[in-house]
C-alpha positions as CSV (number, residue, x, y, z in Angstrom):
1,M,30.2,96.9,-47.1
2,Q,26.6,95.8,-47.1
3,A,24.1,97.5,-44.9
4,S,23.4,94.0,-43.3
5,D,27.1,93.7,-42.3
6,L,26.9,97.1,-40.6
7,L,23.7,96.3,-38.8
8,E,25.1,92.9,-37.7
9,L,28.2,94.7,-36.4
10,R,26.0,97.2,-34.5
11,D,24.1,94.3,-32.9
12,D,27.4,92.5,-32.0
13,L,28.7,95.6,-30.4
14,N,25.5,96.0,-28.4
15,R,25.7,92.4,-27.2
16,E,29.4,92.8,-26.2
17,S,28.6,96.2,-24.4
18,R,25.9,94.6,-22.4
19,R,28.2,91.8,-21.3
20,L,30.8,94.4,-20.3
21,E,28.2,96.3,-18.4
22,K,27.3,93.2,-16.4
23,L,31.0,92.6,-15.7
24,V,31.6,96.2,-14.6
25,G,28.6,96.0,-12.2
26,G,30.1,92.9,-10.6
27,L,33.5,94.5,-10.3
28,V,32.0,97.6,-8.6
29,A,30.1,95.3,-6.2
30,M,33.4,93.5,-5.3
31,E,35.2,96.7,-4.5
32,Q,34.4,96.8,-0.8
33,R,35.5,93.2,-0.3
34,L,38.9,93.4,-2.0
35,S,41.0,93.5,1.1
36,S,39.1,90.7,2.8
37,S,40.9,87.8,1.0
38,T,43.5,86.8,-1.5
39,E,40.8,84.9,-3.4
40,T,38.8,88.1,-3.8
41,V,41.8,89.9,-5.1
42,E,42.5,87.1,-7.6
43,A,38.8,87.1,-8.7
44,A,38.8,90.8,-9.2
45,A,42.0,90.7,-11.2
46,L,40.5,88.0,-13.5
47,R,37.4,90.2,-14.0
48,L,39.6,93.2,-14.9
49,H,41.5,91.0,-17.3
50,S,38.1,90.0,-18.8
51,F,37.0,93.6,-19.0
52,Y,39.9,94.6,-21.2
53,T,39.6,91.4,-23.2
54,G,35.9,92.3,-23.9
55,V,36.9,95.8,-24.9
56,E,39.5,94.4,-27.3
57,R,36.9,92.0,-28.7
58,I,34.8,95.1,-29.6
59,L,37.7,96.8,-31.2
60,L,38.6,93.7,-33.2
61,L,35.1,93.4,-34.5
62,V,35.1,97.0,-35.8
63,S,38.6,96.5,-37.3
64,R,37.6,93.3,-39.1
65,V,34.3,94.6,-40.5
66,V,34.9,98.3,-41.1
67,N,38.7,98.4,-41.6
68,G,38.9,95.1,-43.5
69,G,41.4,93.5,-41.1
70,T,43.3,93.7,-37.9
71,P,46.7,95.1,-37.1
72,S,49.5,92.7,-37.8
73,R,50.1,90.5,-34.7
74,G,53.6,91.6,-34.1
75,E,55.1,93.3,-31.0
76,G,52.7,95.8,-29.5
77,W,49.7,95.0,-31.7
78,H,47.3,95.3,-28.7
79,R,48.4,98.9,-28.1
80,R,48.3,99.7,-31.8
81,L,44.7,98.4,-32.1
82,L,43.7,100.6,-29.2
83,E,45.4,103.7,-30.5
84,R,44.0,103.2,-34.1
85,M,40.4,103.0,-32.7
86,A,40.8,106.5,-31.4
87,M,41.6,107.8,-34.8
88,S,39.2,108.6,-37.7
89,T,40.0,106.9,-41.0
90,E,38.6,107.3,-44.5
91,T,36.1,104.6,-43.8
92,R,34.9,105.4,-40.3
93,P,35.0,108.0,-37.4
94,A,37.0,107.3,-34.3
95,V,35.4,104.5,-32.3
96,L,36.9,105.8,-29.0
97,S,37.5,109.3,-27.8
98,E,41.1,110.2,-27.1
99,S,40.4,110.4,-23.3
100,T,38.7,107.0,-23.3
101,Q,41.6,105.5,-25.2
102,L,44.1,106.9,-22.7
103,E,42.1,105.5,-19.8
104,L,41.9,102.1,-21.4
105,Q,45.6,101.9,-21.7
106,D,45.7,101.3,-17.9
107,Y,43.5,98.2,-18.3
108,L,45.6,96.9,-21.2
109,R,48.8,97.2,-19.1
110,F,47.0,95.5,-16.2
111,R,45.9,92.6,-18.4
112,H,49.5,92.2,-19.4
113,L,50.5,92.1,-15.8
114,V,47.9,89.5,-14.9
115,R,49.1,87.3,-17.7
116,N,52.7,87.5,-16.5
117,L,52.4,87.2,-12.7
118,Y,51.4,84.3,-10.5
119,A,48.0,85.0,-8.9
120,D,49.5,85.2,-5.4
121,E,51.8,88.1,-6.5
122,L,48.8,90.4,-7.3
123,R,48.3,93.3,-4.9
124,A,44.9,94.7,-4.0
125,E,45.8,98.4,-4.3
126,P,46.2,98.6,-8.1
127,I,43.1,96.5,-8.5
128,E,41.1,98.8,-6.2
129,Q,42.3,101.8,-8.2
130,L,41.3,100.3,-11.5
131,I,37.9,99.3,-10.2
132,S,37.4,102.8,-8.9
133,Q,38.5,104.3,-12.2
134,L,35.8,102.1,-13.9
135,R,33.2,104.4,-12.5
136,E,34.4,107.1,-14.9
137,T,35.9,104.9,-17.7
138,W,32.8,102.6,-18.3
139,P,30.2,105.4,-18.9
140,C,32.6,107.1,-21.4
141,L,33.4,103.8,-23.2
142,D,29.7,102.9,-23.3
143,A,28.9,106.3,-24.8
144,D,31.7,106.0,-27.4
145,I,30.4,102.6,-28.4
146,S,26.8,103.8,-28.5
147,A,27.8,106.8,-30.7
148,F,29.6,104.4,-33.1
149,Q,26.6,102.1,-33.2
150,T,24.5,105.1,-34.2
151,W,26.9,105.9,-36.9
152,L,26.7,102.3,-38.2
153,A,22.9,102.5,-38.3
154,T,23.1,105.9,-40.1
155,I,25.5,104.6,-42.7
156,A,23.5,101.4,-43.1
157,A,20.4,103.5,-43.8
158,G,22.2,105.2,-46.6
159,A,22.9,108.5,-44.9
160,S,26.2,110.3,-45.5
161,A,28.9,109.8,-42.9
162,T,29.7,113.5,-43.1
163,T,26.2,114.5,-41.8
164,Y,26.5,112.5,-38.6
165,Q,26.9,114.7,-35.5
166,W,28.9,113.3,-32.6
167,P,27.5,113.9,-29.1
168,E,29.2,116.6,-27.0
169,S,31.7,115.2,-24.4
170,E,29.5,116.3,-21.5
171,D,26.7,114.2,-22.8
172,R,29.0,111.2,-22.7
173,N,29.8,111.8,-19.0
174,S,26.1,112.1,-17.9
175,K,25.7,108.3,-17.5
176,L,27.8,108.0,-14.3
177,F,26.9,105.3,-11.8
């Protein structure tokens, strides 16, 4: 891998993270209005779907550039991608903490639900719960992505991957809304 590839990936991850941050802000703002109309529930469901799609876009970028490819697209590949990104490999540290990966599974399941239901079959309660959960999930995810971006920059600069120190978990949780 060229240093320029790693720096380009870091910049791509930053751009995607900022897009997710904007989406999360919009979802949190919608939380109070969810019970007011079916249209609001449907809009929030679509935004939650977009949230996980954005997360997966980040994971796919890492997988393509650092791992050299993506999981085979058979049954359960979305789940396998998520799980693999919480594991260190010979070429990279874990992109996600185990706790972040577990929290993101809820959003993956919800995206599957949205894809397989008619919009008028969606209920507000699970959507409200997922939006509320974003207040904890997003800062952890953002911290995980930032730590990985720092690792990319360190490697691109020629430093050894073994000298990089991961932030303590309590630091990750300090960026709450």
